C-alpha positions in Angstrom: 0.0 0.0 0.0 1.4 3.4 -1.0 2.1 5.8 1.8 0.3 9.1 1.8 2.3 12.3 2.3 0.4 14.2 4.9 3.0 16.4 6.7 6.5 17.9 6.5 7.9 15.0 8.5 7.6 12.9 5.4 8.4 15.6 2.9 10.7 18.2 4.6 10.5 21.8 3.8 13.1 23.1 1.2 14.6 25.5 3.7 16.4 22.7 5.3 18.1 21.7 2.0 17.9 24.0 -1.0 17.8 27.3 0.9 20.7 26.2 3.2 22.8 25.2 0.2 22.1 28.5 -1.6 22.9 30.4 1.5 26.2 28.7 2.2 27.3 28.7 -1.5 26.8 32.4 -1.8 28.3 33.2 1.6 31.5 31.2 1.2 32.5 32.7 -2.1 32.7 36.2 -0.6 34.7 35.4 2.6 38.3 34.6 1.5 39.7 35.8 4.9 38.6 32.5 6.4 40.9 30.6 4.0 43.7 28.7 5.7 42.4 29.6 9.3 42.2 26.8 11.8 38.5 26.2 12.5 37.3 26.4 16.0 34.1 24.7 17.2 31.4 25.9 19.5 29.5 23.4 21.5 25.8 24.0 21.8 24.7 24.0 25.4 28.3 23.6 26.4 28.1 26.2 29.1 30.6 28.7 27.6 30.9 31.2 24.8 34.7 30.7 24.7 36.5 28.8 22.0 39.9 27.4 22.6 42.8 26.6 20.2 45.9 24.8 21.4 49.2 25.7 19.8 52.1 23.3 20.4 55.3 25.2 19.7 57.9 23.8 17.3 60.7 21.9 18.9 64.2 23.2 18.7 66.2 21.0 16.3 68.8 18.8 17.9 72.4 18.3 16.6 73.5 15.9 19.4 73.9 12.3 18.4 72.4 9.6 20.6 75.2 7.6 22.3 75.5 3.9 21.9 73.8 1.9 24.6 76.1 -0.3 26.8 75.5 -2.4 29.8 72.1 -2.8 31.5 69.2 -0.8 30.0 68.3 2.1 32.1 64.8 3.7 32.3 63.9 4.9 28.8 67.3 3.7 27.7 68.9 6.7 29.4 67.3 9.0 26.9 65.8 12.4 28.0 62.4 13.2 26.6 61.4 16.6 25.1 58.9 18.7 26.9 56.3 20.3 24.6 55.6 24.0 25.0 51.9 24.5 24.8 50.0 27.8 24.4 46.2 28.0 24.7 44.5 30.7 22.6 41.1 31.8 23.7 38.4 33.8 21.9 34.8 34.7 22.9 32.2 34.3 20.2 29.7 37.0 19.4 26.4 36.7 17.6 25.6 38.5 14.3 22.6 38.4 11.9 20.1 40.1 9.6 16.6 39.3 8.4 13.9 40.0 5.9 10.1 40.3 6.5 8.3 38.6 3.6 4.5 38.9 3.3 2.3 36.5 1.5 2.1 38.8 -1.6 5.7 37.8 -2.3 4.6 34.3 -2.9 1.4 35.2 -4.7 2.7 37.8 -7.2 6.5 37.1 -7.6 8.3 34.3 -9.5 8.9 31.2 -7.5 12.6 31.8 -7.3 12.2 35.1 -5.4 12.5 33.5 -1.9 15.5 31.6 -3.0 17.2 34.7 -4.2 16.4 36.5 -1.0 18.2 33.6 0.8 21.1 34.1 -1.6 21.4 37.8 -0.8 21.3 37.0 2.9 24.1 34.6 2.2 26.2 37.2 0.5 25.7 39.7 3.3 26.5 37.0 5.9 29.7 36.1 4.0 30.9 39.6 3.7 29.9 40.5 7.3 32.0 37.7 8.7 34.7 38.3 6.1 35.2 41.9 7.3 35.3 40.8 10.9 38.0 38.2 10.1 39.8 40.8 8.0 40.0 43.1 11.1 41.7 40.3 13.0 44.2 39.5 10.3 45.2 43.0 9.3 45.0 44.6 12.8 46.9 41.8 14.7 49.7 41.1 12.3 53.2 42.6 12.5 53.0 45.7 10.3 55.3 46.5 7.4 55.3 49.6 5.2 56.0 50.0 1.5 59.5 51.1 0.7 60.4 50.3 4.3 59.2 53.6 5.7 58.6 53.9 9.5 54.8 54.2 9.8 51.6 54.2 7.8 51.6 58.1 7.8 54.8 57.9 5.7 53.5 55.5 3.1 54.0 57.0 -0.3 54.6 54.0 -2.7 52.8 51.1 -4.2 53.9 47.5 -3.4 57.2 46.5 -4.8 59.1 43.3 -5.3 61.4 44.4 -2.5 58.4 44.6 -0.1 57.3 41.1 -1.1 60.8 39.7 -0.9 61.2 41.0 2.7 57.9 39.6 3.8 58.5 36.2 2.2 61.9 36.1 3.9 60.6 37.0 7.3 57.9 34.3 7.2 60.4 31.7 6.0 62.9 32.6 8.7 60.0 32.2 11.3 59.3 28.7 9.8 55.8 29.7 8.8 54.0 26.8 7.3 53.0 27.0 3.7 49.6 26.0 2.4 50.2 23.9 -0.7 53.1 21.8 -2.0 54.7 22.7 -5.2 53.6 21.7 -8.7 56.2 21.2 -11.4 54.1 22.7 -14.1 52.4 21.3 -17.2 53.4 20.2 -20.6 51.0 22.8 -22.0 52.5 25.9 -23.5 52.6 28.9 -21.3 52.2 27.1 -17.9 54.5 27.6 -15.0 55.5 25.7 -11.8 54.3 26.8 -8.4 56.4 26.7 -5.2 55.0 26.1 -1.7 53.1 29.2 -1.0 51.6 31.6 1.6 48.3 33.3 1.1 47.9 37.1 0.6 44.6 39.0 0.4 44.4 42.5 -1.0 42.1 45.2 -2.3 41.3 45.4 -6.1 43.2 48.7 -6.3 46.3 47.0 -5.0 45.8 44.0 -7.3 46.1 46.3 -10.3 49.6 47.2 -9.1 50.7 43.7 -8.2 50.1 42.3 -11.7 52.6 44.7 -13.1 55.5 43.6 -10.9 58.4 41.8 -12.5 58.1 38.1 -11.8 54.4 38.1 -11.1 52.5 35.2 -12.7 48.9 35.5 -13.7 46.5 32.8 -12.4 45.6 31.5 -15.8 49.1 30.1 -16.2 48.7 27.6 -13.4 45.0 27.2 -12.6 44.9 23.9 -14.6 47.5 22.4 -12.2 46.2 23.4 -8.8 42.9 24.2 -7.1 42.5 28.0 -7.1 40.4 30.2 -4.8 37.5 32.5 -5.8 39.1 35.8 -6.4 42.7 34.4 -6.9 44.5 36.4 -9.5 48.2 35.4 -9.4 51.4 34.3 -7.8 54.9 35.6 -6.9 57.9 33.8 -5.6 61.3 34.3 -4.1 64.0 31.8 -3.0 61.9 28.7 -2.8 58.7 30.2 -1.4 55.7 31.8 -3.1 52.7 34.0 -2.3 49.3 33.4 -4.0 47.2 36.5 -4.1 43.4 36.8 -3.7 41.5 39.9 -4.4 38.6 41.1 -2.1 36.7 44.3 -2.0 36.6 43.9 1.7 40.3 44.4 2.1 40.8 47.6 4.0 41.3 51.0 2.4 41.9 54.0 4.7 41.4 57.4 3.1 44.2 60.0 3.4 46.2 58.0 5.9 49.5 58.0 4.0 52.1 60.6 3.2 51.5 63.8 1.4 51.2 63.4 -2.4 54.3 64.2 -4.4 55.0 63.5 -8.0 53.5 60.0 -7.7 50.0 59.6 -9.0 48.4 57.7 -6.2 44.8 57.2 -5.0 43.8 60.0 -2.7 40.3 60.5 -1.4 41.1 64.0 -0.2 43.5 64.9 -2.9 46.4 65.8 -0.6 47.5 62.5 1.1 47.8 59.0 -0.2 45.0 56.4 0.7 46.6 53.3 2.2 45.8 49.6 1.9 46.8 46.5 3.9 47.9 43.3 2.2 47.4 40.4 4.7 50.1 37.8 4.1 50.1 34.7 6.2 51.0 31.0 6.6 48.9 28.0 7.6 47.5 28.0 11.2 48.5 31.6 11.8 44.8 32.4 12.6 41.8 30.6 14.0 38.2 31.3 13.2 34.7 30.4 14.1 32.1 31.3 11.4 30.8 29.8 8.2 31.6 26.1 8.0 31.3 23.4 5.4 28.8 21.3 7.4 25.1 21.8 6.9 23.3 21.8 10.3 20.2 19.8 10.5 18.3 22.1 13.0 18.4 19.5 15.7 20.9 20.1 18.4 21.9 17.8 21.3 23.7 18.9 24.4 27.4 19.2 23.7 27.0 18.6 20.0 29.5 20.6 17.8 27.8 22.3 14.9 28.6 25.0 12.3 28.6 28.5 13.6 25.9 29.7 11.3 22.2 29.1 10.6 19.5 30.2 8.1 16.1 30.5 9.7 12.7 30.6 8.0 9.5 31.4 9.7 6.6 31.0 7.1 3.4 33.0 7.2 1.1 31.6 9.9 3.9 30.7 12.4 3.6 34.0 14.3 0.5 33.1 16.3 -1.6 36.1 17.4 1.2 38.4 16.1 0.1 37.3 12.6 -3.7 36.8 12.7 -4.2 36.6 8.9 -1.2 34.3 8.3 0.4 37.0 6.2 3.9 37.6 7.6 7.0 35.4 7.4 10.7 36.1 8.0 14.0 34.8 6.6 17.1 35.4 8.7 20.7 34.5 9.0 22.5 34.2 12.3 26.1 33.4 13.0 28.4 33.0 15.9 31.8 34.4 15.1 35.2 34.6 16.8 38.7 35.2 15.3 42.0 34.6 17.0 45.8 35.0 16.3 47.4 31.6 16.9 50.9 32.5 15.8 51.8 36.1 15.3 55.2 35.2 13.8 53.4 33.7 10.8 51.7 36.7 9.4 52.5 40.2 8.2 50.3 43.3 7.3 51.9 45.1 4.4 50.7 48.7 4.2 50.9 50.2 0.7 49.5 52.9 -1.6 47.8 52.3 -4.9 48.1 53.8 -8.4 45.4 56.2 -9.4 43.7 54.5 -12.4 41.3 57.3 -13.1 43.7 59.2 -15.4 
């Protein structure tokens, strides 16, 4: 006997599948600052809003040979163990969100894809909101460097140069910063290039226009068939066995009139007298931790202590508001996310402050 579908237990509402996928897909593509961060987890009903990351410091290499064992074996063969140095990094999550009010006329008079598109725009806003929060951690908490090696942001008067990138790569390498991807030897296709183990760098579109003109810069189309590339990735630069892969984001910071007084250089300047400044966040793997958008789709059912994604898309259809909606006319669609960002290793990141070329002339 065929079963009769009588309720949403048998046939679930699409917000639990299609809408969540739309939301997450649109959100993730606009939040590159989460790339390469170590994900933290928030336990529902865990009794705390604090997320903890544990950093185990790298061991000092040993150059002392082990001596040959003779006689009776001592405890642990007479060998001394190494003691790990452990640092716990804590961050407290905060809650963010936005919502739309949707009346029944939206369903009656608009195309059937309207609600799904509303979910998509919420996803984009959620992604950019969390992206900017994570940007603030990366840019503000990194060791600052300044174009042409000037002393402060107020003295910045130059665009990014190969010298600036060389110094940053050298500092991260000297600090044993972990790279994100192994090298690829290139392809037999004409015009392709090899890629070295690389750090990530995120910058503003104004800065990207300057970087692509640097000697030694490789455009992404010359290696994208060999490795997986990020949304917004536009190229690569290398020096002495290490590379930097660049991602463009309009959420990268731009501070009006924060640099040096304009001279002969034709630089972006909001006020026309001092250079606007930008920060390129350059970092290695596990330099930062984050709680925010995750890959896992939550199912809407939470058990005590269960670890879930930090986000949710919430739909209350018309008729769910009780006496607050006497005619079953009003529904809402909302996103909510718990977010925290943390610096796990400050030696593995740099914020490079630069100016940008004025492209309006």
